[in-house]
N, C-alpha and C positions, 0 to 999 in steps of 0.2 A: 738645689734649684736657683742658686744666685750666681751673678757674675755672666761671663761669656757662655753661650750655648755651644758646647763643643761638637755635638752630633748635627748632622744636616737635616734631620726631621724632627718635628716636635709635635706632641698632642698637648693641647692647652685648653684652660677654660677662662673666659672672661665673664665678669659679672656686673651687673647694674648696681646702683646704689641701693636698690631695694633687693639685691641678691638673686635676680633672675640670671640663670647661668646659660652660656653657649659653649658648646665643646666643639672643638675644630683640630684640624691637622694641617701642617704647613712644612714647607721646605725653607722657610725664612721667617723665624718667629719675630724678630724686631719689626720687619716690614708689615707683617700680618696684624700685629697688635697695633702699630700705627695706624693702619687702615681701620681697624675698629675704633680706635680713639677718636679719629677724625671724622668717622661716619662715611667714609670713602665708597664703601660697598653697600648697595641696597640689600636689605634682607632682615632677618631675625634679630641680629646683634645691633643694628641700627634702630629698628623699630622699638627695641626694649632697651636702648641706651646701656649695652653691655661693653664697657670701655675699660674696665679695670681687670688687668691680668692677675689672676689669683692663684693659679696653678699651671705648672707644665712639666712635661717628661720628655726627654730626648730619646731618639733612635738613630741607629747607624743604617738600618733596613726600613725602607718605605713600606713594605709589606707588614712589618710588625707595628709600625706607627698606625697604619689604617686598621689593622686589626684591633689595636688598644682603643682607638677613637670609637669604633663600633661597639666594642665592649662596654665602654663607659656611657655612650649614648643609651645603651639598653639598661642601665641601672636605674633604680628609683632615686629621687631626689636625695633621701636621707644618706644613701650610700656615696652620692657624689659629694654631699656636704662633709662627709666623715674623710674623704680623700683629701679635700682642700683643708679641713681643719688639722689633720695630721701633719700636713706639710707647711702650713701657713695658718696658725691658730687664730691670728688677728684679721684674717682676710685682708692683709695689706696688699696694696697694689705693687706688683713685683716689676713694673715698668722700668723703675729706676735702677733696679739690679741688673737688667738687660744692657743698660747703656753705661755701665761702668767700664 
């Protein structure tokens, strides 16, 4: 999950300081996370200050990415937390890793 994002599509989670989660899919992870961080797009993530990238997974096929996003959005919170914790136990902001 660190360094350059190789595949063109990503499913990701951004979190607020109080750990509210937003799950999304994008074809440009760095741009999309930048939009979350700046509050450029009105909606859930801006309302709840979800600015920290805490998890992402990449895909070569947009259909697989969309299916994964829908799958995760259907999960209970505890399962989403476990997904993040398994990949990023400290819930560190992965934004810096994208920009290396």
